[in-house]
C-alpha positions in Angstrom: 0.0 0.0 0.0 1.2 3.5 -0.7 0.1 6.7 1.2 0.9 10.3 0.5 2.8 12.0 3.3 4.2 15.5 3.1 4.1 15.5 -0.7 5.9 12.1 -0.9 4.5 8.7 -1.4 5.4 6.4 1.5 5.0 2.6 1.4 3.3 1.1 4.5 3.8 -2.6 5.1 0.5 -4.5 5.2 0.8 -6.7 8.2 -1.8 -8.4 10.4 -2.6 -6.2 13.4 -1.1 -7.5 16.7 -3.4 -7.2 19.6 -6.0 -9.0 21.8 -8.0 -11.7 20.3 -11.6 -11.6 21.2 -11.3 -14.9 23.2 -8.5 -13.2 25.3 -10.6 -10.1 26.1 -11.2 -9.4 29.9 -13.4 -6.3 29.5 -13.0 -2.7 28.6 -10.5 -0.6 30.6 -9.3 3.0 30.3 -5.9 3.7 31.7 -5.2 7.4 32.5 -1.5 8.4 32.6 0.1 11.6 33.8 3.7 12.0 32.5 6.1 13.0 35.2 8.5 14.4 32.6 6.4 16.7 30.5 3.0 16.8 32.4 0.9 15.3 29.5 -2.3 13.7 30.6 -3.5 10.9 28.2 -5.8 7.9 28.2 -5.1 4.5 26.8 -8.0 2.0 26.2 -7.5 -1.8 26.4 -9.4 -5.1 26.5 -6.9 -6.4 29.1 -6.8 -5.1 32.6 -3.0 -5.3 33.2 -1.6 -5.0 29.7 -0.6 -1.3 30.1 1.5 -0.3 33.1 3.7 2.6 34.0 6.8 0.5 33.2 5.8 -0.5 29.7 4.1 2.7 28.5 5.7 5.6 26.6 4.6 9.2 26.7 3.2 10.2 23.2 4.4 13.8 23.7 8.0 13.5 25.0 8.8 9.7 24.5 9.6 9.1 28.2 9.1 5.5 29.4 8.0 4.5 32.8 7.6 7.9 34.6 3.8 8.1 35.1 1.1 8.5 37.6 -1.3 5.7 36.5 -5.1 5.4 37.0 -7.4 2.7 35.7 -11.2 2.4 35.4 -13.1 -0.6 34.2 -15.8 0.5 31.8 -17.0 -3.1 31.5 -15.9 -6.4 33.1 -17.6 -8.4 30.3 -15.3 -10.5 28.2 -18.0 -10.5 25.5 -18.2 -7.6 23.0 -21.6 -5.9 23.3 -22.3 -3.8 20.1 -25.1 -2.0 21.9 -23.1 -1.0 25.0 -21.9 2.6 25.5 -18.9 1.2 27.4 -17.2 -0.4 24.4 -14.0 1.2 23.1 -15.4 1.9 19.7 -18.0 4.1 21.4 -15.2 6.1 23.1 -13.0 6.8 20.1 -13.2 9.1 18.3 -14.5 11.5 20.9 -17.7 13.1 19.8 -17.0 16.2 17.7 -13.5 15.0 16.6 -12.3 15.6 13.1 -10.5 13.0 11.0 -7.0 14.2 10.4 -5.4 14.2 7.0 -2.3 12.3 8.2 -4.5 9.2 8.9 -3.2 6.0 7.4 -5.9 3.4 6.7 -4.7 -0.1 6.0 -7.2 -2.2 4.1 -8.5 -5.3 5.9 -6.9 -8.5 4.7 -9.1 -11.2 3.3 
């Protein structure tokens, strides 16, 4: 696949996404982090309760690893996806009113 980036075409490898298989899902969790280096507050959503920790997370602003105040909230403890629930990750992102950015890279689903 080829995408346009800053007036250049960039090849993006089409690989299978790595992540949590539905049978491994534990629920829906939101992890809140406060970077102790630059002060950025950010949220990270997951289907695994303990996948994201201070020691394995990087700040998206300054790149620091492991220097965070960490909070977690369970939006759902159901291991089964509920397409009607407001607590599913796909209901949280994008945040209502968000605009799709032009630097988005969409990788076609593999058959």
